[in-house]
N, C-alpha and C positions, 0 to 999 in steps of 0.2 A: 493070365499069363504069369508063369513063375519068373520072378526077378523084375517084373514091371513096376515102375514107380507109381504109387497111388496118386490119383488125380486130386488136386485141391478143389474144393467146392467154393462157391461164392461166399464172401464174408462181409461183415459190416463192423465199423468201429464205433463204439459208444463211449464218449468221455464221461468220466466219473470215478468215484472211489479213489484209490491210491494211484491211479494211472489209467492208461488206456486198456480196456478189457476187450480182448479179442474173442469173438464168438464164431465158432465154426460148427458146421453141421456135417457129420459123416466123415470126419478125418480119421483115418486109422492110426493106431499107436505107432510111434516111431517116424511119423511123417515130419516134414519140415515145420519147425515151430518158431522160426525167426520172426522179426517184426512184420506185421501185416501191412500191405500197401493197398490203399484204395485210392488210386490216382485221381479219378474223376471227382470224388467227393472232396478230396483235399484241395483240388484246384478251385472248387466252388467255395469252400471255406476261405481260402486265400483271397479270392476275388472280393468276397463280402467284407473281409477285414480291411482290405485296401480302401474300399468305398467308405466304410465307417471312419477309418483313419483320416481320409480326406475331408469328410464333413467336420470331424473334431478339430483338425488343423485350421480349417476355415473359420470355425467358431472362435477358436482361441485368438486368431489374428484379428477378428472383428472386436473382441473384448479388450485387446491390448490398447492402453491409452495412447493417444497421439502425442508424440513428443514435440513440443514447441517452446520457443523462448517465452518466459513469463512476461506478461504485459505489465508495464509500469503502472503504479496506482495513479488514478486521475487526481491531479492537484489543481484546485481552482486558483487562477491568477488573482493577485490582489486587485481590488477594484475600489475606487473612491467615487462617491457621488459628486456631481457638479457643485451643489451647494457647499459640500464639505471642502472641495478644492477652492472654492471662492473664499471660504472662511480662512484658509491658509494663504490667501493672497496669490492664488494660481500656481502654487508649488507643484512641481512635476518631477517624475523620475529622471535622474540625470542632473538635476539642479544641485548647486552647492549651498551648503548651510554651514557657515563659519568653519570651513576647512573639511567638512564631511560631505560625502556624496549621498544624495537621496536615492536609495535603491528601489523603494516601492512605497506606495501609499494605499491605504485600505480603510473603508468604513463610510459611515459609522456602522460598526458591528457591536451590538449590545451597548449602544450609547457611546462608543469609543472610536475616535479616528486615530489611526496608527500611521506613523511615518518611520520607515526603516532607513537607518543611516549606515554608511560603510566608509572605512578608511583603512587601506591596506588589508590586513587579515582580521580586523576587529569590526564587529557589527553590534549595533544595539538599536532600540526603537524609542521614539518619543510618542506618547499617547496624549490625546486631547479629550477631555471629558467635561461634561457639565459640572460647574462648580457645586460642590456639596453632594455630588452623586456617588462618591466613593469614600471609603473610610480611611484610605492611606493619605498621609500628608504630602501634598505635592511640593516639588522644589519651587514652583512659581505659579501664581494665579493672575488672571486678568479679571475684569469686572464680571464676566459671566462664565469663564472657563478656567479649568485647572490643567496644568501640563505636568505629566509624569514621565518617567523613563524606566526602561527595563529590557528584558530579553537580551542580555549581554552575551555575546559569543566571541571567543571561547568562554566557557563558564568560569574558568579560573582567573579571568581578567577582572580587575577592579578598576572601574573608570575613575580617573582623577576628578576631584570636586570641581576643578576649573572647567573640565570638559562638560560636566553636567550643567554647570551654571551657564556656560556660553551657548550651548545648543538649546537648552530649554528657554532661555531668555530670547534667543533669536527667533524661535518659533512663537513665543508669547507676543513679541512685537508684531508679527504678522497677524496673529489672531486679534490682538487689540485694535488693529487698524480697520478690521472688517466686522467685528462681532455685533455691532449695533445696526449694521446694514443687512446682514445675512442671517436668515433663519435656516437652520439645518434640521430637516426632518429626522427624527430618531435621537435627537439631542435636545433635552429640555433643561436649560440652565435655570438655577435658582434666581429669584429676583433679589438683587442686592442694590443698595444705593450707589449711584454713579460716582466713581472716584473712590470707592471704598478700598480698592486695592490697585496695585500696578505691578508690572513685571518685575520690579525690584523688591517687592514686599517680603517674600519668604525665600529668597535665594540663599544658597550655601555660601561660605566664604569664597572669595575669588582666588583661584589658584591657576597657574598655567596648565594647559592640557598636557 
């Protein structure tokens, strides 16, 4: 029929090249050449993309790390053995030692019993070790043990000589009263003649704390 519009035949869309290439079979010249619509196939592609996107989103959600507050590191509380406590005359946390508060006791660890002291914002520790077991010169010694000090906090603080003398001698008197009666596993004191030393033997000059 003259003037009748040519009928469009079925078509298919093939992805590739520089874009979508339309393939028509039997389309006369001058017919409609706009974008080709293949609704059913486009709907299938869209549904497939949605399903794939859902799986990808689920996978990413599973891979995302769980946000939680960091757990504090496990810190072992100081522990002192009963023989070591007996060597110190039953000293316990909270007790007073010449104006300083006993904050914690620990040991023996590597042959050392540690006593942490606190007063206001200042902290330091006294250490009891077998006499002759360390190269440092102790402020004071008993017959079998040596008493040291250290671990001063804040670090910029310098302890007065009187504070060192008072605290080390107070602890030495406790040790001296029990050292011949108490054996502490993990601490092997040197054998020295009885009475060879006393808590006053190597003390620094006496100054007020």
